[in-house]
BATOR-148039 format. One record per atom (N, C-alpha, C): residue in three letters; x, y, z. Coordinates in steps of 0.2 Angstrom, whole numbers, padded with zeros to 4 digits, always signed. Atoms other than C-alpha are relative to their C-alpha. Layout:
BEGIN
AlaXYZ/...
END
This chain:
BEGIN
Unk-0004+0005-0003/Unk+0109+0074-0023/Unk-0004-0008-0001/Unk+0005+0007+0000/Unk+0106+0054-0024/Unk-0003-0001+0006/Unk+0004+0003-0007/Unk+0093+0049-0009/Unk+0001-0006-0001/Unk-0003+0005-0001/Unk+0101+0034+0000/Unk-0007-0002+0003/Unk+0005+0004-0003/Unk+0085+0021+0003/Unk+0002-0008+0004/Unk+0002+0007-0002/Unk+0084+0005+0014/Unk-0005-0003-0001/Unk+0005+0003+0002/Unk+0073-0008+0008/Unk+0001-0007-0002/Unk-0003+0002+0002/Unk+0070-0023+0004/Unk-0007-0005-0006/Unk+0005+0001+0004/Unk+0059-0034-0012/Unk-0005-0003+0004/Unk+0004+0002-0002/Unk+0049-0041-0001/Unk-0003+0003+0004/Unk+0006-0005-0004/Unk+0040-0024+0007/Unk-0003+0003-0006/Unk+0002-0004+0005/Unk+0028-0018-0003/Unk+0000+0008+0001/Unk-0002-0005-0001/Unk+0032-0002+0003/Unk+0006+0004-0002/Unk-0003+0001+0004/Unk+0048-0003-0004/Unk+0000+0002-0005/Unk+0003+0001+0007/Unk+0041-0007-0021/Unk-0002+0005-0002/Unk+0006-0005+0001/Unk+0030+0007-0020/Unk+0006+0006+0002/Unk-0007-0006+0000/Unk+0046+0019-0017/Unk+0004+0000-0004/Unk-0004+0001+0005/Unk+0055+0013-0029/Unk-0001+0002-0007/Unk+0004-0001+0007/Unk+0045+0014-0043/Unk-0003+0008+0000/Unk+0001-0007+0001/Unk+0041+0031-0038/Unk+0006+0005+0000/Unk-0004-0005+0000/Unk+0055+0040-0036/Unk+0005-0004-0010/Unk-0002+0001+0005/Unk+0060+0029-0053/Unk-0004+0004-0006/Unk+0005-0006+0006/Unk+0045+0039-0063/Unk+0001+0005+0002/Unk-0001-0006-0002/Unk+0050+0055-0054/Unk+0008+0002-0003/Unk-0010+0001+0003/Unk+0070+0053-0060/Unk+0002+0003+0005/Unk-0005-0001-0006/Unk+0075+0056-0043/Unk+0006-0005+0002/Unk-0003+0006+0000/Unk+0091+0049-0040/Unk+0000-0004+0006/Unk+0000+0003-0008/Unk+0093+0037-0026/Unk+0004-0008-0003/Unk-0003+0006+0000/Unk+0103+0022-0022/Unk-0003-0004+0007/Unk+0005+0001-0005/Unk+0097+0011-0013/Unk+0003-0010+0001/Unk-0003+0006-0004/Unk+0105-0005+0000/Unk-0006-0002+0001/Unk+0005+0006-0003/Unk+0094-0022+0002/Unk+0000-0003+0005/Unk-0001+0004-0008/Unk+0093-0028+0021/Unk-0007+0002+0002/Unk+0003-0002-0004/Unk+0084-0025+0034/Unk+0001+0005+0005/Unk-0006-0003-0004/Unk+0088-0014+0051/Unk+0001-0008+0008/Unk-0003+0004-0005/Unk+0090-0031+0059/Unk+0009-0002-0003/Unk-0009-0001+0003/Unk+0109-0029+0050/Unk+0001+0008+0002/Unk-0001-0008-0002/Unk+0118-0012+0057/Unk+0002+0004-0010/Unk+0000-0005+0006/Unk+0120+0002+0041/Unk+0005+0005+0004/Unk-0006-0004-0002/Unk+0138+0009+0045/Unk-0003+0006-0003/Unk-0001-0008+0002/Unk+0137+0029+0042/Unk-0007+0001-0001/Unk+0005-0003-0001/Unk+0119+0030+0043/Unk-0006-0001+0007/Unk+0005+0001-0005/Unk+0106+0033+0055/Unk-0004-0003+0003/Unk+0004+0006+0000/Unk+0093+0025+0064/Unk-0006+0003+0002/Unk+0005-0004+0001/Unk+0075+0030+0062/Unk-0003-0002+0008/Unk+0002+0001-0007/Unk+0063+0033+0077/Unk-0003-0008+0000/Unk+0004+0008+0001/Unk+0052+0014+0071/Unk+0002-0003-0008/Unk-0003+0004+0003/Unk+0061+0003+0062/Unk-0001-0003-0006/Unk+0004+0003+0006/Unk+0052+0000+0044/Unk+0004+0001-0004/Unk+0000+0000+0008/Unk+0055-0001+0026/Unk-0005+0001-0003/Unk-0007-0002+0002/Unk+0059+0007+0017/Unk+0001+0005+0005/Unk-0004-0007-0001/Unk+0070+0020+0025/Unk+0002+0004-0003/Unk-0003-0006+0002/Unk+0074+0035+0018/Unk+0006+0005+0002/Unk-0003-0004-0004/Unk+0089+0045+0022/Unk+0002+0008-0003/Unk+0003-0006+0002/Unk+0084+0062+0019/Unk+0007+0006+0000/Unk-0004-0004-0004/Unk+0100+0075+0019/Unk-0002+0008+0003/Unk+0003-0008-0002/Unk+0100+0091+0031/Unk+0006+0003+0002/Unk-0006-0004-0003/Unk+0111+0102+0038/Unk+0006-0003+0002/Unk-0002+0004-0001/Unk+0117+0091+0049/Unk+0001-0008+0001/Unk-0004+0005+0000/Unk+0121+0076+0042/Unk-0007-0004-0006/Unk+0005+0002+0004/Unk+0106+0064+0036/Unk-0004-0003+0005/Unk+0005+0001-0004/Unk+0090+0061+0043/Unk-0004-0006-0001/Unk+0003+0007+0004/Unk+0080+0043+0042/Unk-0007+0001+0003/Unk+0009+0000-0001/Unk+0063+0044+0039/Unk-0003-0006-0003/Unk+0004+0006+0002/Unk+0050+0030+0035/Unk-0007+0001+0001/Unk+0007+0001+0001/Unk+0032+0028+0032/Unk-0001+0002-0006/Unk-0002+0000+0008/Unk+0031+0029+0012/Unk-0005+0010-0002/Unk+0004-0003+0002/Unk+0016+0040+0011/Unk+0003+0009+0002/Unk-0004-0005+0000/Unk+0023+0056+0020/Unk+0004+0000-0003/Unk-0006-0001+0006/Unk+0040+0053+0011/Unk-0001+0001-0006/Unk+0006+0000+0011/Unk+0028+0052-0008/Unk+0001+0008+0000/Unk+0000-0009+0001/Unk+0023+0071-0001/Unk+0005+0005+0002/Unk-0004-0005+0000/Unk+0040+0078+0004/Unk+0004-0001-0005/Unk-0001-0003+0002/Unk+0046+0074-0009/Unk-0003+0002-0010/Unk+0005-0006+0007/Unk+0035+0083-0021/Unk+0001+0006+0002/Unk-0002-0006+0001/Unk+0039+0097-0011/Unk+0007+0001-0001/Unk-0009+0000+0002/Unk+0058+0093-0014/Unk+0001+0002-0007/Unk-0001+0000+0007/Unk+0057+0090-0032/Unk-0003+0002-0006/Unk+0004-0003+0002/Unk+0051+0099-0045/Unk-0003-0006-0009/Unk+0001+0004+0007/Unk+0041+0089-0062/Unk+0000-0007+0002/Unk+0003+0006+0000/Unk+0032+0074-0064/Unk-0003-0002+0006/Unk+0004+0000-0005/Unk+0021+0075-0051/Unk-0004-0005-0001/Unk+0004+0004-0001/Unk+0012+0061-0044/Unk-0006+0002+0006/Unk+0005-0003-0004/Unk+0000+0071-0037/Unk-0006+0004-0001/Unk+0004-0003+0007/Unk-0017+0079-0046/Unk-0001+0007+0004/Unk+0001-0007+0001/Unk-0019+0097-0046/Unk-0006+0002+0002/Unk+0007+0002-0002/Unk-0037+0094-0043/Unk-0003+0001+0007/Unk-0002+0000-0008/Unk-0041+0096-0024/Unk-0006-0006+0000/Unk+0004+0005-0001/Unk-0057+0086-0026/Unk+0004-0010-0002/Unk-0003+0007+0002/Unk-0047+0070-0037/Unk+0006+0001+0003/Unk-0005+0000-0004/Unk-0031+0074-0026/Unk-0003-0004+0007/Unk+0003+0004-0006/Unk-0043+0068-0012/Unk-0001-0006+0001/Unk+0001+0006+0001/Unk-0048+0053-0019/Unk+0007-0005+0000/Unk-0003+0007+0001/Unk-0031+0046-0023/Unk+0002+0001+0007/Unk-0002+0004-0008/Unk-0025+0048-0005/Unk-0005-0005+0004/Unk+0005+0008-0002/Unk-0041+0039-0001/Unk+0003-0007-0002/Unk-0002+0005+0002/Unk-0036+0026-0011/Unk+0008-0003+0000/Unk-0006-0001-0002/Unk-0018+0029-0008/Unk+0000-0004+0008/Unk+0002+0003-0006/Unk-0024+0024+0010/Unk-0002-0006+0001/Unk+0005+0006-0001/Unk-0036+0008+0007/Unk+0008-0005-0003/Unk-0004+0004+0002/Unk-0020+0001-0003/Unk+0006-0001+0004/Unk-0003+0000-0003/Unk-0007+0005+0009/Unk-0005-0005+0007/Unk+0004-0001-0007/Unk-0019+0001+0025/Unk-0003-0007-0001/Unk+0005+0004+0001/Unk-0031-0012+0018/Unk+0004-0008-0004/Unk-0002+0004+0005/Unk-0022-0021+0004/Unk+0004-0006+0006/Unk-0007+0002-0004/Unk-0006-0026+0016/Unk-0003-0007+0004/Unk+0003+0006-0003/Unk-0020-0038+0024/Unk+0000-0005-0006/Unk+0004+0007+0006/Unk-0024-0051+0008/Unk+0009+0000+0000/Unk-0006-0001+0002/Unk-0004-0046+0005/Unk+0003-0006+0007/Unk-0003+0001-0005/Unk+0001-0054+0023/Unk-0004-0008+0001/Unk+0002+0007+0001/Unk-0013-0067+0023/Unk+0001-0004-0005/Unk-0003+0006+0007/Unk-0008-0075+0006/Unk+0006-0003+0003/Unk-0007+0003-0001/Unk+0009-0075+0013/Unk+0001-0004+0003/Unk-0002+0003-0007/Unk+0007-0083+0028/Unk-0007-0005+0001/Unk+0005+0003-0002/Unk-0009-0091+0029/Unk-0002-0008-0005/Unk-0003+0006+0001/Unk-0005-0104+0016/Unk+0004-0004+0000/Unk-0007+0001-0002/Unk+0007-0117+0018/Unk+0005+0000-0004/Unk-0002-0002+0005/Unk+0012-0116+0001/Unk+0004+0006-0001/Unk-0001-0006-0001/Unk+0015-0099+0002/Unk+0005+0002+0005/Unk-0003-0001-0006/Unk+0024-0098+0018/Unk+0007-0004-0002/Unk-0004+0004+0001/Unk+0037-0111+0012/Unk+0001+0002-0005/Unk-0002-0005+0005/Unk+0039-0100-0003/Unk+0004+0006+0002/Unk-0002-0007-0003/Unk+0041-0083+0007/Unk+0006-0003+0005/Unk-0005-0001-0005/Unk+0053-0091+0021/Unk+0007+0001-0002/Unk-0006-0003+0003/Unk+0068-0093+0013/Unk+0002+0004-0006/Unk-0001-0010+0002/Unk+0066-0075+0001/Unk+0001-0001+0005/Unk+0000-0005-0004/Unk+0064-0066+0015/Unk+0007+0000+0003/Unk-0009-0001+0001/Unk+0082-0073+0019/Unk+0004+0001-0003/Unk-0005+0000+0005/Unk+0091-0074+0007/Unk-0001+0010-0003/Unk+0000-0007+0000/Unk+0085-0055+0000/Unk+0003+0004+0003/Unk-0003-0004-0005/Unk+0092-0050+0016/Unk+0010+0000-0002/Unk-0005+0003+0000/Unk+0108-0059+0011/Unk+0003-0005-0005/Unk-0001+0006+0006/Unk+0112-0070-0004/Unk+0007-0005+0001/Unk-0005+0005-0001/Unk+0127-0075+0004/Unk+0002-0004+0007/Unk+0001+0006-0008/Unk+0120-0084+0020/Unk+0001-0007-0003/Unk-0004+0006+0004/Unk+0128-0102+0019/Unk-0008-0003+0003/Unk+0007+0003+0001/Unk+0111-0115+0016/Unk-0003+0000+0009/Unk+0000+0000-0005/Unk+0112-0119+0035/Unk-0004+0008+0004/Unk+0001-0006-0003/Unk+0111-0100+0041/Unk-0009+0005-0003/Unk+0007-0005+0003/Unk+0098-0095+0027/Unk-0006-0005+0003/Unk+0006+0004-0002/Unk+0087-0111+0032/Unk-0003+0003+0008/Unk+0000-0004-0006/Unk+0088-0105+0050/Unk-0005+0008+0004/Unk+0001-0005+0001/Unk+0083-0087+0047/Unk-0006+0000-0002/Unk+0004+0000+0006/Unk+0070-0093+0034/Unk-0005-0003+0008/Unk+0005+0006-0005/Unk+0061-0106+0049/Unk-0002+0005+0006/Unk+0003-0002-0002/Unk+0061-0093+0061/Unk-0004+0007-0002/Unk+0005-0004+0001/Unk+0054-0078+0051/Unk-0006-0003+0000/Unk+0005+0004+0002/Unk+0041-0091+0045/Unk-0006+0001+0008/Unk+0004+0001-0007/Unk+0036-0094+0065/Unk-0002+0008+0001/Unk+0004-0006-0002/Unk+0035-0077+0069/Unk-0005+0003-0005/Unk+0005-0003+0005/Unk+0027-0070+0054/Unk-0007-0003+0000/Unk+0006+0003-0001/Unk+0013-0084+0057/Unk-0002+0000+0005/Unk+0002-0004-0009/Unk+0011-0079+0074/Unk-0003+0007+0001/Unk+0001-0006-0003/Unk+0007-0062+0069/Unk-0006+0000-0005/Unk+0005+0001+0004/Unk-0006-0067+0056/Unk-0006+0002+0003/Unk+0006-0003-0003/Unk-0021-0061+0069/Unk+0002+0007+0000/Unk+0000-0005-0001/Unk-0013-0045+0070/Unk-0002+0006-0006/Unk+0003-0004+0005/Unk-0019-0039+0052/Unk-0008-0005+0000/Unk+0009+0004+0002/Unk-0038-0050+0054/Unk+0003-0005-0002/Unk-0001+0007+0003/Unk-0031-0066+0046/Unk-0001-0004+0005/Unk+0002+0012-0004/Unk-0040-0082+0054/Unk-0004-0001-0005/Unk+0004+0004+0001/Unk-0050-0095+0048/Unk-0007+0005-0002/Unk+0009-0003+0000/Unk-0068-0084+0051/Unk+0001+0007-0006/Unk-0001-0007+0004/Unk-0058-0070+0041/Unk+0000+0000-0006/Unk-0008+0002+0004/Unk-0049-0078+0029/Unk-0005+0000-0009/Unk+0004-0001+0009/Unk-0064-0078+0013/Unk-0001+0008+0000/Unk+0001-0005-0001/Unk-0068-0061+0017/Unk+0007+0004-0003/Unk-0007-0002+0004/Unk-0050-0057+0012/Unk+0001-0001-0007/Unk-0002+0005+0007/Unk-0048-0069-0001/Unk-0005+0006-0007/Unk+0004-0003+0006/Unk-0064-0062-0010/Unk+0001+0009-0002/Unk-0002-0007+0002/Unk-0058-0044-0007/Unk+0003+0001-0004/Unk-0007-0002+0004/Unk-0043-0047-0016/Unk-0004-0002-0007/Unk+0004+0002+0005/Unk-0055-0056-0029/Unk-0001+0006-0006/Unk+0005-0006+0002/Unk-0065-0042-0033/Unk+0004+0007-0002/Unk-0004-0004+0004/Unk-0050-0029-0034/Unk+0001-0001-0006/Unk-0002+0001+0006/Unk-0042-0037-0047/Unk-0004+0000-0006/Unk+0006-0002+0005/Unk-0059-0036-0056/Unk+0000+0008-0001/Unk+0001-0009+0000/Unk-0061-0018-0053/Unk+0006+0001-0004/Unk-0007-0002+0002/Unk-0042-0015-0058/Unk+0000+0000-0007/Unk+0000+0002+0006/Unk-0044-0024-0074/Unk-0005+0003-0004/Unk+0007-0006+0006/Unk-0060-0012-0081/Unk+0004+0006+0001/Unk-0003-0005-0001/Unk-0052+0002-0073/Unk+0004+0002-0007/Unk-0007-0001+0002/Unk-0032+0000-0081/Unk-0003+0002-0007/Unk-0001+0001+0007/Unk-0041-0004-0098/Unk-0004+0007-0004/Unk+0004-0005+0002/Unk-0049+0013-0100/Unk+0008+0006-0002/Unk-0003-0006+0000/Unk-0034+0027-0097/Unk+0009-0005+0001/Unk-0006+0001-0002/Unk-0021+0015-0090/Unk+0004+0000+0007/Unk+0000-0001-0004/Unk-0019+0021-0075/Unk-0005+0001+0007/Unk+0006+0000-0005/Unk-0033+0021-0057/Unk-0001+0006-0003/Unk+0003-0006+0001/Unk-0034+0041-0060/Unk+0001+0004-0006/Unk+0000-0002+0007/Unk-0031+0044-0078/Unk+0006-0004-0005/Unk-0004+0002+0004/Unk-0019+0042-0091/Unk+0008+0002+0003/Unk-0006+0000-0003/Unk-0004+0046-0078/Unk-0001-0003+0008/Unk-0001+0003-0008/Unk+0002+0038-0061/Unk-0002+0005+0003/Unk+0001-0005-0009/Unk-0003+0046-0044/Unk+0001-0006+0005/Unk-0002+0004-0007/Unk+0001+0040-0027/Unk-0004-0007+0001/Unk+0002+0002-0001/Unk-0012+0029-0026/Unk+0000-0006-0005/Unk-0001+0006+0006/Unk-0006+0019-0044/Unk+0007-0003+0006/Unk-0005+0003-0002/Unk+0009+0018-0033/Unk+0001-0006+0004/Unk+0002+0004-0007/Unk+0003+0010-0017/Unk-0003-0005-0002/Unk-0001+0008+0002/Unk-0005-0003-0025/Unk+0003-0003-0005/Unk-0006+0001+0002/Unk+0009-0006-0037/Unk+0002-0004+0005/Unk-0003+0003-0005/Unk+0017-0012-0021/Unk-0002-0005+0004/Unk+0002+0006-0001/Unk+0005-0023-0015/Unk+0000-0007-0004/Unk+0004+0004+0005/Unk+0000-0031-0030/Unk+0009-0002-0001/Unk-0005+0004+0004/Unk+0022-0035-0034/Unk+0001-0006+0006/Unk-0002+0005-0006/Unk+0021-0047-0017/Unk-0008-0004-0004/Unk+0006+0004+0000/Unk+0001-0052-0021/Unk+0000-0004-0007/Unk+0002+0002+0006/Unk+0002-0054-0040/Unk+0007-0001-0005/Unk-0007+0006-0001/Unk+0022-0062-0040/Unk+0001-0002+0002/Unk-0005+0003-0006/Unk+0029-0067-0025/Unk-0005-0005+0002/Unk+0004+0004-0003/Unk+0013-0077-0017/Unk-0003-0003-0005/Unk+0002+0004+0005/Unk+0011-0091-0028/Unk-0008-0002+0002/Unk+0006+0000-0001/Unk-0008-0094-0021/Unk-0005+0007-0004/Unk+0004-0006+0002/Unk-0015-0076-0025/Unk+0004+0004-0008/Unk-0004-0002+0005/Unk-0001-0072-0040/Unk-0006-0007-0008/Unk+0003+0003+0003/Unk-0011-0088-0047/Unk-0008+0003-0001/Unk+0007-0001+0000/Unk-0029-0081-0044/Unk+0001+0006-0004/Unk+0001-0006+0001/Unk-0024-0063-0050/Unk+0002-0001-0009/Unk-0001+0002+0007/Unk-0015-0071-0068/Unk-0004-0004-0003/Unk+0006+0004+0006/Unk-0030-0083-0075/Unk-0006+0007+0001/Unk+0007-0004+0000/Unk-0042-0067-0069/Unk+0003+0007-0005/Unk-0005-0006+0005/Unk-0032-0052-0079/Unk+0005+0001-0001/Unk-0008+0000+0004/Unk-0017-0054-0091/Unk+0003+0007+0001/Unk-0002-0009+0001/Unk-0018-0035-0092/Unk+0002+0002+0009/Unk-0002-0002-0006/Unk-0015-0031-0073/Unk+0006-0003+0003/Unk-0008+0005+0000/Unk-0002-0044-0074/Unk+0005+0004-0002/Unk-0008-0006+0004/Unk+0009-0032-0086/Unk-0002+0005+0003/Unk+0000-0006-0002/Unk+0002-0018-0078/Unk+0007+0000+0008/Unk-0006+0002-0005/Unk+0014-0025-0063/Unk+0007+0003-0003/Unk-0006-0001+0001/Unk+0029-0024-0074/Unk+0001+0006-0001/Unk-0002-0003+0004/Unk+0027-0011-0083/Unk+0001+0007+0004/Unk-0002-0004-0007/Unk+0024+0001-0065/Unk+0006+0000+0002/Unk-0006+0000-0003/Unk+0040-0006-0060/Unk+0003+0006-0003/Unk-0006-0003+0003/Unk+0050+0006-0070/Unk-0006+0005-0006/Unk+0005-0003+0003/Unk+0039+0021-0077/Unk+0007+0007-0002/Unk-0006-0006+0001/Unk+0056+0033-0080/Unk-0001+0003-0008/Unk-0001-0002+0005/Unk+0053+0034-0097/Unk-0006+0001-0003/Unk+0007-0003+0003/Unk+0033+0039-0099/Unk-0001+0007+0001/Unk+0001-0009+0000/Unk+0028+0057-0103/Unk-0005+0002+0002/Unk+0005+0000-0004/Unk+0015+0060-0092/Unk-0003+0007-0004/Unk+0003-0004+0005/Unk+0003+0072-0103/Unk-0003+0004+0007/Unk+0005-0006-0004/Unk-0004+0090-0092/Unk-0006-0005+0002/Unk+0006+0000-0002/Unk-0020+0085-0094/Unk-0004-0010-0001/Unk+0001+0006-0001/Unk-0020+0066-0091/Unk-0004-0001+0006/Unk+0005+0000-0006/Unk-0029+0066-0074/Unk-0007+0000-0003/Unk+0008+0003+0001/Unk-0046+0060-0075/Unk-0005+0006+0002/Unk+0006-0005-0001/Unk-0062+0073-0076/Unk-0005-0002+0002/Unk+0006+0003-0003/Unk-0075+0061-0070/Unk+0002-0004+0005/Unk-0001+0001-0006/Unk-0074+0059-0054/Unk-0005-0008+0000/Unk+0004+0007+0001/Unk-0090+0044-0057/Unk+0003-0006-0003/Unk-0004+0008+0002/Unk-0078+0032-0064/Unk+0001-0003+0004/Unk-0002+0003-0006/Unk-0071+0029-0048/Unk-0004-0003+0003/Unk+0005+0001-0006/Unk-0087+0025-0039/Unk+0002-0007-0001/Unk-0001+0005-0002/Unk-0083+0004-0042/Unk+0005+0001+0005/Unk-0007+0001-0005/Unk-0066+0006-0034/Unk-0004+0002+0008/Unk+0003-0004-0005/Unk-0075+0018-0020/Unk-0006-0005+0003/Unk+0002+0005-0002/Unk-0087+0005-0019/Unk+0002-0008+0005/Unk-0005+0008-0004/Unk-0075-0010-0014/Unk+0002+0003+0004/Unk-0003-0001-0005/Unk-0066+0001-0002/Unk-0005+0004+0005/Unk+0007-0001-0004/Unk-0084+0006+0006/Unk-0001-0004+0004/Unk+0005+0006+0001/Unk-0089-0012+0006/Unk+0006-0005+0007/Unk-0005+0005-0007/Unk-0071-0018+0017/Unk+0002+0006+0005/Unk-0004-0007-0005/Unk-0060-0001+0021/Unk-0003+0004+0003/Unk+0005-0005-0003/Unk-0073+0009+0027/Unk-0003-0002+0008/Unk+0004+0004-0006/Unk-0082-0003+0041/Unk+0005-0002+0004/Unk-0008+0001-0003/Unk-0064-0008+0047/Unk+0001+0007+0002/Unk-0004-0003-0003/Unk-0058+0009+0049/Unk-0004+0004+0006/Unk+0006-0003-0005/Unk-0074+0014+0058/Unk+0001-0005+0006/Unk+0002+0006-0008/Unk-0074+0000+0070/Unk+0007+0002+0004/Unk-0006+0001-0002/Unk-0055+0001+0073/Unk+0001+0006+0005/Unk-0003-0006-0005/Unk-0055+0021+0078/Unk-0005+0002+0006/Unk+0004+0001-0005/Unk-0070+0017+0089/Unk+0005-0004+0005/Unk-0004+0004-0005/Unk-0059+0002+0097/Unk+0004+0004+0004/Unk-0005-0003-0001/Unk-0045+0014+0098/Unk-0003+0004+0006/Unk+0003-0005-0004/Unk-0056+0028+0107/Unk+0000-0003+0005/Unk+0003+0003-0005/Unk-0064+0017+0118/Unk+0007-0005+0005/Unk-0005+0003-0003/Unk-0046+0009+0124/Unk-0002-0010-0001/Unk+0002+0006-0001/Unk-0055-0009+0120/Unk+0006-0004-0005/Unk-0006+0004+0000/Unk-0044-0024+0117/Unk+0000-0003-0008/Unk+0001+0004+0009/Unk-0051-0030+0099/Unk-0004+0003-0003/Unk+0002-0002+0005/Unk-0058-0024+0085/Unk-0005-0004-0004/Unk+0006+0006+0001/Unk-0076-0033+0083/Unk-0003+0006-0006/Unk+0002-0003+0003/Unk-0085-0028+0067/Unk-0004-0005-0006/Unk+0004+0004+0007/Unk-0096-0034+0050/Unk+0003+0003-0005/Unk-0004-0001+0006/Unk-0086-0034+0035/Unk-0002-0007-0008/Unk+0002+0004+0003/Unk-0095-0038+0019/Unk-0003-0005+0004/Unk+0004+0004-0002/Unk-0107-0049+0028/Unk+0005-0005+0007/Unk-0001+0001-0006/Unk-0096-0056+0042/Unk+0005-0001+0002/Unk-0005-0003-0005/Unk-0087-0055+0057/Unk+0007+0000-0001/Unk-0007-0001+0002/Unk-0071-0048+0058/Unk+0001+0002+0006/Unk-0004-0002-0007/Unk-0060-0049+0073/Unk+0006+0001-0001/Unk-0008+0001+0001/Unk-0041-0042+0075/Unk-0001+0007+0007/Unk-0001-0003-0006/Unk-0032-0031+0089/Unk+0000+0008-0004/Unk+0003-0008+0002/Unk-0035-0010+0087/Unk+0010+0001-0003/Unk-0005-0001+0004/Unk-0021-0003+0076/Unk-0002+0010+0001/Unk+0001-0009+0000/Unk-0020+0017+0084/Unk+0004+0004-0007/Unk-0003-0003+0005/Unk-0008+0021+0069/Unk-0009+0002-0007/Unk+0006+0000+0006/Unk-0024+0017+0056/Unk-0006+0005+0002/Unk+0003-0005-0002/Unk-0034+0028+0068/Unk+0002+0006-0002/Unk+0001-0007+0003/Unk-0026+0043+0063/Unk+0002+0000-0008/Unk+0000+0002+0007/Unk-0027+0036+0045/Unk-0008+0004-0002/Unk+0006+0000+0003/Unk-0044+0039+0046/Unk-0001+0008+0001/Unk+0000-0007-0003/Unk-0042+0057+0056/Unk+0002+0004-0005/Unk-0003-0003+0005/Unk-0029+0063+0042/Unk-0005-0001-0007/Unk+0006-0001+0004/Unk-0043+0057+0029/Unk-0007+0006+0002/Unk+0007-0005-0003/Unk-0058+0067+0038/Unk+0004+0009+0000/Unk-0005-0007+0000/Unk-0044+0083+0041/Unk+0000+0003-0009/Unk-0001-0002+0007/Unk-0041+0080+0021/Unk-0007+0002-0005/Unk+0008-0001+0004/Unk-0060+0079+0016/Unk-0001+0008+0004/Unk+0003-0003-0003/Unk-0064+0095+0028/Unk+0003+0006-0003/Unk-0004-0005+0004/Unk-0050+0105+0020/Unk-0002+0003-0008/Unk+0003+0000+0007/Unk-0059+0102+0002/Unk-0003+0011-0001/Unk+0002-0009+0001/Unk-0063+0121-0005/Unk-0009-0003-0001/Unk+0004+0003+0000/Unk-0082+0118-0004/Unk-0004-0004-0006/Unk+0000+0001+0004/Unk-0086+0116-0021/Unk+0003-0007-0003/Unk-0001+0008+0003/Unk-0075+0101-0024/Unk-0002-0006+0006/Unk+0001+0006-0006/Unk-0078+0094-0007/Unk-0010-0003-0002/Unk+0008+0001+0003/Unk-0099+0094-0015/Unk+0002-0007-0006/Unk-0001+0004+0008/Unk-0090+0084-0031/Unk+0003-0007+0003/Unk-0003+0005-0005/Unk-0081+0073-0018/Unk-0010-0005+0001/Unk+0003+0005-0003/Unk-0095+0069-0009/Unk-0007-0002-0005/Unk+0005+0002+0006/Unk-0108+0067-0025/Unk+0002-0009-0004/Unk-0003+0006+0000/Unk-0096+0055-0030/Unk+0000-0008+0002/Unk+0001+0009-0004/Unk-0096+0043-0014/Unk-0004-0002+0001/Unk+0006+0000-0004/Unk-0113+0045-0011/Unk-0001-0007-0003/Unk+0003+0005+0001/Unk-0120+0028-0010/Unk+0008-0007-0001/Unk-0006+0005+0002/Unk-0103+0018-0011/Unk+0003-0002+0009/Unk-0005+0002-0007/Unk-0099+0017+0010/Unk+0005+0004+0001/Unk-0004-0002-0004/Unk-0086+0027+0009/Unk-0001+0005+0003/Unk+0000-0007-0003/Unk-0095+0043+0014/Unk-0003-0001+0008/Unk+0000+0001-0004/Unk-0098+0034+0029/Unk+0006+0000+0005/Unk-0006-0006-0004/Unk-0081+0042+0035/Unk+0001+0004+0003/Unk+0000-0009+0001/Unk-0085+0059+0034/Unk-0007+0002+0002/Unk+0009-0001-0003/Unk-0103+0059+0042/Unk+0004+0005+0009/
END
């Protein structure tokens, strides 16, 4: 059966999901738009996020959001061309890197899109016409101005402000360099075949490396390899993944884990503490600089999910994962 999906080209999570569906050769039909517009015949999700996937049920259709559980539901319901490693320790790192991409990389994505004037001028009309290319010029301009003003006003929600700008932008630059080196070995983050973490990183880079002028210029100047990788991952339906294509040496992930430990780990810990204490602000030091933003209960759940995944590892796999993380900063999440 063909899955229906509501999404937008400017949503990194939509792009993550579409690339995953193409790779896994799962039939789908996409409706470009947003929940601002009515979707006749389709149920509303509990939380109106993109992408929304409409899964068939005995009673009709179920509207589901949140790309990570959707990806895992698709693994359970569709055989072949899995994007999840079978090795427990590698699967754990896949989940950790996917979470970093979904929850930390969205900070530079949102920051570059709205904190730089030229990027905001670029994004506003795109967001309007991505919803509907038949809008009149006047209506497109009205929606563009509305969306731009609203999103700039929300920069603080992801932690973007003049004080944190350097932390966000340097973290993106380092990641570009790390990915350039990692992809030069086998082509994907976890080996010679794509994993969930690849699709999550890809989703964010479809915006950072292509749509946003400032970050796209940075990525293009630092890594032609990574810029080409974005285009290739868009459609991997023709790739024949080798069963033995997964990474066998976990230590190869240490440079990337060190970047996650440098930025995302201290944020996750400070955010979880703020949520637990009912604090109004997350206050932390990230990469040697102050970080302030509102707390996110969802990201506290992300940390709890990662900790449960770590606890659930078979003892030998947990020992292997711990050895690979030791000294990267990621180990602080699991103490």
